[in-house]
C-alpha positions in Angstrom: 82.0 61.5 26.2 79.0 59.4 26.8 76.1 60.1 27.8 75.4 58.9 30.2 77.9 56.9 32.2 77.4 55.5 35.4 80.5 53.7 37.2 79.3 51.6 40.6 76.7 53.1 42.1 75.4 52.4 44.9 71.8 52.9 46.3 70.4 52.5 49.4 66.9 53.9 51.0 66.4 55.2 54.3 64.3 52.7 55.0 67.8 49.8 54.5 66.2 49.1 50.9 69.2 48.9 48.9 68.3 49.7 45.3 71.2 49.6 43.3 74.8 47.5 44.3 77.0 48.8 41.8 76.2 49.1 39.0 77.8 50.6 35.5 76.8 51.6 32.8 78.1 53.4 29.9 75.6 54.8 27.1 77.0 56.7 23.8 75.6 59.3 21.5 73.5 58.0 19.8 73.1 54.8 21.2 69.2 53.3 22.0 69.1 51.9 25.5 66.5 49.4 27.1 65.8 49.5 31.2 63.7 46.7 31.2 63.9 43.7 34.9 60.9 42.4 37.4 59.7 44.2 39.9 61.9 46.1 42.4 65.0 45.3 40.2 65.7 49.1 40.5 65.1 50.2 37.0 63.2 53.4 38.5 65.7 54.1 41.1 68.3 53.9 37.7 66.4 56.1 36.0 65.6 59.3 39.1 70.0 58.7 38.9 69.2 59.9 35.4 67.6 63.3 36.3 68.7 63.9 39.8 65.0 63.2 41.7 67.3 61.1 43.9 71.2 60.9 44.4 73.5 57.8 44.8 75.5 57.1 48.0 77.9 55.6 45.9 80.6 55.8 42.4 80.7 58.3 40.2 77.7 59.6 37.9 78.0 61.6 34.9 74.6 62.2 32.4 74.7 64.3 29.8 77.8 67.1 30.6 76.7 67.1 33.5 78.7 65.5 36.5 76.0 64.7 39.2 78.8 64.1 42.5 79.1 68.0 42.3 75.8 69.0 40.6 74.0 71.5 42.3 70.6 72.1 43.9 71.0 75.6 41.5 71.7 74.0 38.2 69.3 70.8 38.5 66.8 72.6 36.2 69.3 72.7 33.9 70.5 69.0 33.0 66.5 68.6 33.3 66.0 70.5 30.6 68.9 68.0 29.1 67.7 64.8 29.8 64.2 63.9 28.7 62.0 61.1 30.6 58.6 59.1 29.7 57.5 58.4 32.5 54.8 54.8 32.3 51.0 55.8 33.3 48.7 53.2 33.6 45.7 55.5 33.2 46.9 57.4 30.6 47.6 54.3 28.5 43.7 53.4 29.7 42.8 56.3 28.9 44.2 56.4 24.7 43.4 52.6 24.1 40.3 51.7 25.4 38.2 52.5 22.2 35.8 55.1 22.4 31.5 54.0 22.6 31.7 55.0 19.0 33.8 51.8 17.5 31.2 49.7 19.5 
């Protein structure tokens, strides 16, 4: 069974923006995957779908044995315990990569 299985997934926001159009991907246990692309390509939406921050409009999506087409709201916390997400935070990176005054 795949860790992530996405078939023909579409996500449109209420403002009319289509973030994902017909995306299909399969990631097996133990595989390492990168999500790359230009600004506005749908990378953040792709990740937000995986931990059910947003719902997809069409297609099928399964993550860690959870069927996100049918998952109940009460089961979302259990899904999130099985999915790790590392968020990019500019302030965090700046805080820990800036030289300290004593290094100068």
